[in-house]
N, C-alpha and C positions, 0 to 999 in steps of 0.2 A: 164400908160399902153402901149402908142403911145412910152415910152423909150425901152419898151421891145421887141417890136415887131419891132422897128429900129433895136435895136444891133440884134436878132434871123435872122432878112434877110443879114443885113449885113453879119454875117458869115456863113450862110447856102446858101446863094445865085449859088454859083458852082452847086449844087447838085439838085435847085429847077425846072430847066428845065429837072431832071429825074425823079424829084421826078411824075413832070403832065405827061411826057412819060408812069407814070409807074400807074396811077390812075385808081383802080378797080370801073369799072361801077357799078358790079355787085354788090362791099360794101356798107354796108350802117353803118353810123357811128349813134350810139345814143349818146349824150351827156348832163349835163345838167347842169355845170358851179355850181351846189350844190349838195349836198349829201344828201342824206334822201328824195329822190322825186321818188324811186321805178324806178331808171335806170333798174336795174336788173334785176328787176321784168316783166321789160317791156320787154326790150331783150329778155328774155326768153319766155315769152307768144308772143312776134312777131315773134321770131325762129319757135316756134311751129304751129302759125298761118297760117304762110310762108309754112312749110313743109306741112300740111294738105292742103295746095291749090297745092299740086304737086309741089314744089321748092326743090330742094336738098338743105339744107340750112347749113353751119355752122356759130358757135357762137363763138365768141373771147371773152374772155375774156380779156381787156387791162387793168384789176386795180389790180396792184400788190398790191398798199399795204395794199387794203382790197376785196382783189379779194373773192368772192363768189357764181359765178356760178354754179362752182360743189357742194357746201354746200346746194343750195337751190333744187339744181336737186338730192341728195341723191346719186350722184356717189364718188366713190373712185379713184382717178387719181392717176397714180401712177408714171406721168410724169408732169412736169408742162411748165408755161413759161418759169420759172424759170432755167428750163435744157435747155433750147434754148439759153438763155442769158448769161448762160454757156459756150455753145460752146459745150455740150455734146452731143447733138441731134438736128433733122432740125423740125421744124414747123410739118411736115409731118406727123412726126414717134411719135407723141404726139397728134394726133389726138384721138379720143373715142365716142363713142356714147352711147346717152341718147335714151335707151330704153324708157324709159314714154313721151319724148318730141318728139322723131322717128328725131333727128337731130344731125348732130354733134358737139361736146365741145372741144374747145383750153382752158384746166383752166389755170388759172393765179395761180398767190402764193401770200399769203397776208404775210404781214409784210415785207416784200422785197423792198427795195429800191432801186432794180438794175435797173430796167426801168426807174425811174424818173433821172439816175443819167449816163446813155447812152452817149455818145458823139452823136452828131446830126448824123454822119455819122452810124453810128449803127445804128441810129433808120428807116435811109430809109432805109437800108436794108432790117432793119427786115419788114418794109412796103414792100418794092417789094417783098421779099420774100412772104410774106403773097397777095401780086396781083398775085404773080405766082401759087400758091394754089387753091386760085380762079377761077381761069379756071376749077376746077374741080368739083363746085359747079354753082347752080346758083344765091342763093344768100347769101353772108357771112356778119355778126353781129357783129359788134364791140361795145363791151358793155364799154363802154371809163369810166376811172376815171372822179371822180370830180373837178371840177379848169379848171384852164387856161394853166396847165406848158405843157411843151415843146413838155414833149410823146402827149400829148391829142392834141395839134394843130397837131402836124406832120402828125401821125396817121389819126384824123378824117379829114386832108387835102386830104389824100392819097382813099378818100373814093368818090366812084360818087356823095353819098346823102349823106349829113348831119341829122339827127332828134335831134330837142334842143327837148328836156322833161321837161317840169317844171307845178307847181301849183301855187296856187292863193296866195300863202306867200309872201307880200312884198319882201324878200331875196332872195327866188325862180325865183321873176320877174325881179330882178337885175342882178341877176348873171348870169341869160340867157341871158340878153340884153348884159350883158358883154365880156362873149361867144360871142356871135349873132357878136360883135363888132369886137373885134380882131378877129375873122375868115373872116369878111370880108376885113380888112385892111390887113390880111396878104395872103387870097388864095380868090382873087375877082372872083366874078360869080358863088362860088360855089353853089349847090344848094342845102339851105337848106328851111328846113321844122319846123313846132311849132306841138309839143302836148301837148296838156294838160290833164295832170296825177290827180286823187280824184276830179273831179268836182265834187258837192254836183248836179250839174244838167246840162244838154246841155244849160241852158240858162246863167249860172253861169260861165260854163267854156268859153261860147264865151265871153261873158263879160274880161275876165282873157285875154284870147286871144287879145280883142281888143284893152286891155291896151299895151301890149306889143307892139301890130301890132303899135299903135302912137309914141311911141318911135321910134323904129326902123325909120318908114317912115319920122319922125321929122330929126331928126338926122343922120342916116346914108342913106336918100334917097332909101333905099330897102323895101320891101314886101315880108317877109317870109309869103308862105301860111300856113294855118290850114290843117291838116294833119289829124285831127282827137281830137277827146273829149274822156277820160277814165272816166265814174261817179266812184265814190265812191263806194266799195263792200266790205261791213266784209267779206266776202267770199275767198279775194285774200288773210288773212292773215290769215284764216286757211288752205289753199293750199301753202303758203310759210311754215307754221309750220309744214303738214304732206309734206314737202319734196316733193312737187309731182304738177306739171304744172297746172295753173286755169284749161285749156281748156279740160284738162284729168278730175280733178277732178267737176268742173263745167260748164260743156261747152255749156251749155244755160243760165250761168251767164250776167249781165249786161257787164260789165269788159271785160268776155270777148268778146261776141258778139263785143263790141268796139274796141277790138286791130283786130280783126278776119276783121271789115270791115275796118280800117286802113289801113291791108295790102292787101287788096284786091284792097283800091286807090292806093295804092303804086303799083301793077300791071297793073292796070288800066291808070296810070303816063306813062309807058313805052311807 
């Protein structure tokens, strides 16, 4: 892992200052290190929660390989991030509005490797364009792809805050720690927080967080704070199946209340 980071820093060093200057303080990257932990669902629900708290919000689907924000929302996007990468449209031209969630969306493109293969310079330009677009919003949520590939690292590094989502599964904890480690080395001082998803109870969620915190404290000498615990809720699957945001379909469900509380905490922390 260290070899990958050293190579990346060596190549990208000239542009790193530009990255720092363009960092979007109102941009929140949601990452996991591992797929299948509910990251896209959480990003959608957080975007809706922030919108409900009178924050003009944009949700950016940064997972080109498995992009599914538009699918979960039941949107028919005529244009997506693939058009921007191809150079046929700009970011502001592909923004669509989700009437169900009451926030704007930039859709990704499933099955495309375009983002993963983009040169570092192009990725930085994309991030800078996104930071410029952010000036028209109170909050921009970046739903990042799983893993620690270059696009995930660079775009997450341009966000003012990074939320690492994980569950109690050992592989989820391991990959979350790996993501935190690589981001801490490449982007020292980044504002990283933890959200535990699909917890059977608040107590079990707290235990999961403490396991991850212990590893971060022992080996990285950092203590990323717990932003919240989202309890396991059968109504989440139902809302996804019906392509309707959870807060719209089940506004008083436990998972909805948990994400709303996380959104409130994010605003209070400002």
